[in-house]
C-alpha positions as CSV (number, residue, x, y, z in Angstrom):
1,M,33.6,-46.2,54.3
2,D,34.8,-43.3,56.5
3,I,33.6,-40.2,55.1
4,F,37.2,-38.7,55.4
5,S,38.5,-41.1,53.0
6,V,36.8,-39.8,49.9
7,T,39.2,-38.8,47.4
8,S,39.1,-35.9,45.2
9,D,38.0,-38.2,42.1
10,S,35.5,-39.8,43.5
11,L,33.9,-36.4,44.2
12,F,34.7,-35.1,40.7
13,T,32.6,-38.2,39.5
14,L,30.0,-37.6,42.0
15,S,29.5,-33.9,40.5
16,S,29.7,-34.9,37.1
17,Q,27.0,-37.6,37.6
18,Q,24.8,-34.9,39.4
19,T,25.1,-32.4,36.7
20,A,24.5,-35.1,34.0
21,Q,21.4,-36.2,36.0
22,K,20.1,-32.4,36.1
23,E,21.0,-31.7,32.2
24,N,18.9,-34.9,31.7
25,I,16.1,-33.7,33.6
26,A,16.7,-30.1,31.8
27,L,16.3,-31.9,28.3
28,R,13.2,-33.8,29.4
29,A,11.4,-30.3,30.7
30,L,12.6,-28.9,27.2
31,N,11.0,-31.8,25.3
32,T,7.8,-31.3,27.4
33,G,7.5,-27.7,26.9
34,L,7.6,-28.2,23.1
35,E,4.8,-30.4,23.2
36,Q,2.8,-28.1,25.3
37,F,3.6,-25.4,22.9
38,S,2.5,-27.5,19.7
39,A,-0.6,-28.1,21.6
40,K,-1.3,-24.6,22.6
41,Q,-0.7,-25.0,26.2
42,Y,1.0,-21.9,26.6
43,D,1.3,-21.5,30.2
44,L,2.0,-25.2,30.8
45,A,5.0,-25.0,28.2
46,I,6.2,-21.8,30.2
47,T,6.4,-23.6,33.0
48,S,8.2,-26.3,31.5
49,F,10.5,-24.0,30.0
50,Q,11.5,-22.5,33.2
51,R,12.0,-25.6,34.6
52,S,14.6,-26.7,32.3
53,I,16.5,-23.3,32.5
54,S,16.4,-23.9,36.2
55,M,17.7,-27.0,36.3
56,A,20.8,-26.6,34.0
57,P,21.1,-22.9,33.4
58,T,24.2,-22.9,31.2
59,A,23.5,-26.1,29.3
60,D,22.5,-26.0,25.5
61,S,19.2,-27.0,26.6
62,A,18.8,-24.2,28.8
63,L,19.4,-21.6,25.9
64,N,16.9,-23.7,23.6
65,A,14.5,-23.3,26.5
66,Y,15.2,-19.4,26.6
67,D,14.5,-19.2,23.0
68,Y,11.3,-20.9,23.2
69,L,10.1,-19.2,26.6
70,A,10.7,-15.9,24.7
71,R,8.6,-17.3,21.5
72,T,5.7,-18.4,24.0
73,Q,5.6,-15.1,25.8
74,L,5.3,-13.5,22.5
75,T,2.4,-15.9,21.2
76,Q,0.9,-14.3,24.6
77,G,1.1,-10.8,23.6
78,N,4.2,-10.5,26.6
79,T,6.4,-8.7,24.5
80,Q,8.3,-7.1,27.3
81,A,8.9,-10.5,29.0
82,A,10.3,-11.7,25.8
83,I,12.7,-8.8,25.3
84,D,14.0,-9.9,28.9
85,T,14.4,-13.6,28.2
86,Y,16.5,-13.0,25.4
87,G,18.6,-10.5,27.3
88,K,19.1,-12.9,29.9
89,A,20.2,-15.7,27.4
90,L,22.3,-13.5,25.6
91,K,24.3,-12.5,28.8
92,I,25.0,-16.2,28.8
93,A,25.7,-16.7,25.3
94,P,26.7,-13.3,23.6
95,N,27.6,-15.0,20.4
96,R,24.3,-16.7,19.7
97,D,23.3,-14.7,16.4
98,D,19.8,-16.2,16.1
99,M,19.0,-15.0,19.3
100,H,20.5,-11.5,18.4
101,V,18.1,-11.5,15.1
102,Q,15.0,-12.7,16.6
103,L,15.4,-9.9,19.4
104,G,16.0,-7.3,16.6
105,K,12.8,-8.5,15.0
106,I,10.8,-7.9,18.2
107,Y,12.1,-4.1,18.5
108,T,11.4,-3.8,14.8
109,T,7.9,-4.9,15.4
110,E,7.8,-2.6,18.3
111,G,8.9,0.5,16.2
112,R,12.3,0.4,18.4
113,V,14.5,0.7,15.3
114,D,17.9,1.9,16.9
115,E,17.7,-1.1,19.2
116,A,16.9,-3.3,16.3
117,R,19.7,-2.1,14.3
118,E,22.2,-2.7,17.2
119,Q,20.6,-6.4,17.8
120,Y,21.2,-7.0,13.9
121,Q,24.8,-5.5,13.9
122,L,26.0,-8.0,16.9
123,A,24.4,-10.8,14.7
124,V,26.8,-10.2,11.7
125,K,29.4,-9.4,14.2
126,Y,29.2,-13.4,15.4
127,N,28.0,-14.7,12.1
128,P,28.4,-12.4,8.8
129,S,26.0,-14.8,7.2
130,S,23.9,-13.3,4.1
131,A,20.9,-14.0,6.2
132,N,22.3,-11.9,9.3
133,R,23.6,-9.6,6.7
134,Y,19.8,-9.2,5.2
135,A,18.6,-8.2,8.6
136,L,21.1,-5.7,9.3
137,G,20.2,-4.3,5.7
138,Q,16.4,-4.1,7.0
139,G,17.7,-2.7,10.2
140,F,19.9,0.1,8.2
141,L,16.5,0.8,6.0
142,G,14.4,1.1,9.2
143,T,16.8,3.7,10.5
144,G,17.0,5.7,7.2
145,Q,20.9,4.8,6.6
146,Y,20.3,3.7,3.3
147,S,23.7,4.0,2.0
148,D,24.7,1.3,4.8
149,A,21.5,-0.8,3.8
150,I,22.6,-0.8,0.4
151,Q,25.9,-2.0,1.5
152,Q,24.7,-4.8,3.1
153,F,22.3,-5.6,0.4
154,E,24.9,-5.7,-2.0
155,M,26.9,-8.4,0.0
156,V,23.9,-10.4,0.2
157,R,23.7,-10.4,-3.6
158,Q,27.5,-11.2,-3.7
159,Q,27.2,-13.8,-1.0
160,G,24.0,-16.0,-3.0
161,P,24.0,-14.5,-6.4
162,K,21.3,-17.3,-7.0
163,E,19.3,-15.7,-4.1
164,P,16.5,-13.0,-4.7
165,F,17.0,-11.4,-1.4
166,G,19.9,-8.7,-2.1
167,N,18.0,-7.7,-5.0
168,F,14.7,-7.4,-3.0
169,G,16.5,-5.3,-0.3
170,L,18.0,-3.0,-3.1
171,G,14.5,-2.5,-4.5
172,Q,13.2,-1.6,-1.3
173,V,16.2,0.9,-0.6
174,Y,15.7,2.4,-4.1
175,A,12.2,3.1,-3.7
176,K,12.3,4.6,0.0
177,Q,14.8,6.9,-1.9
178,G,12.4,7.9,-4.8
179,N,14.3,6.4,-7.2
180,L,11.5,4.2,-8.4
181,D,13.0,3.0,-11.8
182,A,15.7,1.4,-10.3
183,A,13.6,0.0,-7.5
184,I,11.5,-1.7,-10.1
185,D,14.4,-3.0,-11.7
186,A,15.8,-4.4,-8.8
187,F,12.4,-6.1,-8.0
188,K,12.3,-7.5,-11.3
189,N,16.0,-9.2,-10.7
190,A,14.6,-10.7,-7.5
191,V,11.6,-12.4,-9.2
192,S,13.7,-13.6,-12.1
193,I,15.5,-15.4,-9.8
194,K,12.2,-16.4,-7.8
195,H,9.4,-16.8,-10.0
196,D,6.9,-17.0,-7.1
197,Y,8.4,-14.3,-4.6
198,L,5.4,-12.8,-3.9
199,D,6.3,-10.1,-1.5
200,A,8.8,-9.1,-4.7
201,Y,5.6,-8.7,-6.8
202,S,3.9,-6.7,-4.4
203,E,6.7,-4.0,-3.6
204,M,7.3,-3.9,-7.7
205,G,3.6,-2.7,-7.6
206,Y,3.6,-0.2,-5.1
207,A,6.4,1.2,-7.1
208,Y,4.6,1.0,-10.5
209,A,1.8,3.0,-8.7
210,D,4.0,5.7,-7.1
211,N,5.6,5.8,-10.5
212,G,2.3,6.7,-12.3
213,Q,2.6,3.3,-14.4
214,V,-0.8,2.4,-13.6
215,D,-1.2,-0.6,-16.3
216,Q,1.7,-2.0,-15.3
217,A,0.6,-2.1,-11.4
218,N,-2.6,-3.6,-12.8
219,E,-0.9,-6.3,-14.3
220,V,1.2,-7.1,-11.0
221,I,-2.2,-7.4,-9.3
222,S,-3.1,-9.8,-11.9
223,T,0.0,-11.9,-11.6
224,L,-0.4,-11.7,-7.9
225,N,-4.0,-13.3,-7.9
226,T,-2.5,-16.0,-10.5
227,L,0.4,-16.7,-8.1
228,S,-1.5,-17.1,-5.0
229,P,-5.3,-17.5,-5.6
230,S,-6.3,-19.0,-2.2
231,D,-4.6,-15.9,-0.6
232,A,-5.6,-12.5,-2.2
233,T,-4.3,-10.2,0.7
234,L,-1.2,-8.7,-1.0
235,A,-3.4,-8.2,-4.2
236,A,-6.2,-6.7,-2.3
237,S,-4.0,-4.3,-0.4
238,L,-2.0,-3.3,-3.7
239,S,-5.1,-2.9,-5.8
240,Q,-6.8,-0.5,-2.6
241,Y,-3.3,1.7,-2.7
242,L,-3.4,1.7,-6.4
243,Y,-6.9,3.2,-6.1
244,E,-5.9,5.6,-3.5
245,K,-3.0,6.7,-5.8
246,T,-4.8,7.2,-8.9
247,Q,-6.3,10.1,-10.2
248,P,-10.1,10.3,-10.9
249,K,-11.7,10.3,-14.1
250,M,-15.0,11.5,-15.4
251,T,-15.8,8.4,-17.7
252,A,-19.5,8.7,-19.0
253,T,-22.5,10.8,-18.9
254,Y,-26.2,9.8,-18.3
255,V,-29.5,11.3,-18.7
256,S,-31.2,12.6,-15.5
257,E,-34.7,11.3,-14.7
258,L,-35.2,14.5,-12.6
259,F,-34.0,17.4,-14.6
260,T,-34.4,18.0,-18.4
261,P,-31.6,16.4,-20.1
262,F,-29.0,18.8,-22.3
263,L,-28.6,16.9,-25.3
264,A,-24.7,17.3,-26.1
265,S,-25.1,15.4,-29.3
266,Q,-26.7,18.4,-30.9
267,G,-24.6,20.4,-33.4
268,P,-24.6,24.1,-34.4
269,K,-27.8,26.3,-34.9
270,T,-29.6,24.1,-32.4
271,S,-33.0,26.2,-31.7
272,L,-33.1,26.7,-28.2
273,S,-37.2,26.5,-28.5
274,A,-36.5,22.8,-30.1
275,M,-34.4,21.9,-26.7
276,S,-37.3,22.7,-24.7
277,S,-40.7,24.2,-25.2
278,Y,-39.9,26.5,-22.1
279,L,-37.9,28.5,-24.3
280,A,-40.3,29.7,-26.9
281,N,-40.5,33.0,-25.7
282,S,-38.4,36.1,-25.2
283,G,-36.7,35.9,-22.1
284,D,-37.8,32.5,-21.3
285,E,-35.0,30.2,-18.7
286,H,-35.0,26.8,-18.1
287,T,-32.5,24.4,-16.4
288,F,-30.8,21.7,-17.8
289,S,-28.9,19.1,-16.5
290,M,-25.5,16.9,-17.3
291,V,-24.9,13.6,-14.9
292,F,-21.1,12.8,-15.1
293,Q,-20.1,9.5,-13.9
294,F,-16.3,9.3,-11.7
295,D,-14.4,6.0,-11.7
296,K,-13.7,6.5,-7.8
297,A,-15.1,7.9,-4.9
298,M,-14.8,12.0,-4.4
299,N,-15.1,14.6,-2.2
300,Q,-18.7,15.5,-1.9
301,N,-18.1,19.1,-1.0
302,S,-15.4,19.4,-3.6
303,V,-18.0,18.0,-6.5
304,Q,-21.0,20.3,-5.1
305,N,-18.5,23.5,-5.1
306,V,-20.0,24.9,-8.4
307,F,-16.7,27.1,-8.6
308,N,-14.9,23.7,-9.4
309,W,-17.0,23.4,-12.6
310,N,-16.5,25.4,-15.7
311,I,-19.1,25.6,-18.8
312,A,-17.5,27.1,-21.9
313,R,-17.6,27.0,-25.2
314,A,-14.8,24.7,-27.2
315,G,-11.6,26.4,-28.5
316,G,-10.6,25.4,-32.0
317,T,-7.7,23.6,-33.4
318,G,-8.3,24.0,-36.8
319,R,-9.7,20.4,-36.8
320,G,-13.4,21.3,-36.2
321,D,-13.4,20.9,-32.8
322,G,-13.9,24.7,-32.0
323,Y,-17.4,25.6,-31.1
324,N,-19.6,26.0,-34.2
325,Y,-17.1,24.2,-36.1
326,D,-14.6,27.2,-36.0
327,M,-17.1,29.0,-38.0
328,T,-18.5,32.4,-37.4
329,L,-21.0,32.6,-35.1
330,P,-24.5,33.7,-35.9
331,S,-26.2,36.8,-34.5
332,T,-28.8,34.4,-32.7
333,E,-26.1,32.7,-30.8
334,V,-26.6,32.2,-26.9
335,T,-24.1,32.4,-24.2
336,L,-24.5,29.6,-21.3
337,P,-23.0,30.8,-17.7
338,S,-19.6,29.9,-17.1
339,T,-20.7,28.6,-13.5
340,P,-23.6,25.9,-12.7
341,L,-26.7,26.7,-10.8
342,A,-26.3,23.7,-8.6
343,V,-24.4,20.4,-8.2
344,Y,-25.6,17.1,-6.7
345,Y,-23.2,14.2,-5.7
346,S,-24.4,10.8,-5.4
347,Q,-22.0,9.0,-3.2
348,S,-23.5,5.7,-3.8
349,E,-23.6,6.2,-7.6
350,L,-20.4,8.3,-8.1
351,T,-22.1,10.4,-10.2
352,A,-22.3,14.4,-10.3
353,T,-25.8,15.9,-11.7
354,V,-24.7,19.7,-12.9
355,L,-27.6,22.1,-13.3
356,F,-27.3,25.1,-15.4
357,K,-29.8,27.6,-16.9
358,V,-30.4,28.6,-20.7
359,S,-32.0,31.8,-21.5
360,Q,-33.7,32.6,-24.7
361,N,-32.7,35.7,-26.4
362,A,-34.7,38.8,-26.7
363,T,-36.0,38.0,-30.1
364,A,-37.0,34.3,-29.3
365,D,-34.5,32.7,-32.1
366,G,-31.8,32.1,-29.8
367,T,-29.4,28.9,-31.1
368,L,-26.7,27.1,-30.0
369,D,-24.0,24.5,-30.6
370,P,-24.7,21.9,-27.7
371,S,-22.0,19.2,-29.0
372,H,-19.1,22.1,-28.7
373,I,-19.8,23.0,-24.9
374,N,-16.9,21.9,-22.6
375,F,-17.8,20.9,-19.1
376,T,-14.7,21.2,-16.7
377,F,-14.2,19.9,-13.4
378,N,-11.4,20.7,-11.4
379,G,-11.9,19.5,-8.0
380,R,-10.8,16.3,-6.0
381,D,-11.7,12.7,-4.7
382,A,-11.9,11.6,-1.6
383,V,-8.4,11.1,-0.6
384,G,-7.7,14.6,-2.2
385,L,-6.4,13.8,-5.1
386,S,-7.0,16.2,-8.4
387,M,-8.4,15.5,-11.6
388,D,-6.7,13.3,-13.8
389,Q,-6.2,16.0,-16.9
390,S,-6.7,13.5,-19.7
391,A,-10.6,13.3,-18.3
392,D,-11.6,16.2,-16.4
393,M,-13.6,17.6,-19.4
394,Y,-16.2,16.7,-21.4
395,S,-17.9,17.7,-24.6
396,G,-20.3,16.0,-26.8
397,F,-17.9,16.3,-30.0
398,S,-14.5,15.1,-28.4
399,G,-15.8,13.3,-25.6
400,F,-13.7,13.0,-22.6
401,A,-10.4,14.8,-22.6
């Protein structure tokens, strides 16, 4: 056949056949890349995805190849390459909302929150689905645009009233705003819809902890352990956070094995000479000890600073809890120094050994009411929290208060 007799129709047919052949090769390369990706042969997978793209740059297979190429690059830790790959794909198909979301997630991970929000906005522009609106709500949350975030999460809730994600997002925003009661209610709504929504339970626990509701936070930890016994990550993280957020308490007293114990159970008119034979004579002095147990790690310098401790007679309230049961003091009564002699903190035992002196009076008949001596500590724990005022003071009569 004479080459000059080739018609335009035959040329079109030939071109179409060549295009179909290239798209077929591109599709096979994509499938090969997916198999290599599944087998964790990432370098080979990248080569296959790139071949698929080069064979048919504008075909649907190329767009899918771009997507999986970026995912593979992320798996290898090459974040910028993945960003560039999604950028190239979106120049070809700017309406691919799924790729805008994926690129937004990468930017979020990188802390590039403004760029992330822009990608989520484009995703909603091309497809205002509840999933894309949820992503945009997270984008607004990341940039601190809380009103806009609430608007998106409210729309998510309207679009999917039987889905928990709108309530979950609202809870996150309220928690960021410090409206913890509203946040807790929103998380409760989320788990009422999806009873095994672990992230919602976790966020609820953090809100309880920030709201000072320790018992409720511990209940959430128990729920997380029950719902996910094989993965205790969320429960462990929440437990550590609660531990760090909870003010320290003194919880018990012990007898020192090295120093003379101060027997705080002894009542009014206890003879000093009966407390120790070293106080038998006028002007004698002897060092006593009290050992206090803390419920969490403390700041060693704070505990050992004697000026953070106070030793004083209990004040009465008319219920017999005052020093000497609120009765007139005998002339033989001695006074203890308000500041300890020394304090030693054990980091391994979480205990403070408080040492203080007791001095006999001039007539050697001194008396004391050990059960109504208050030992108060106003220092801080290892993360800087001050003492829980419900357990920062001890007396033998009242216990911890």
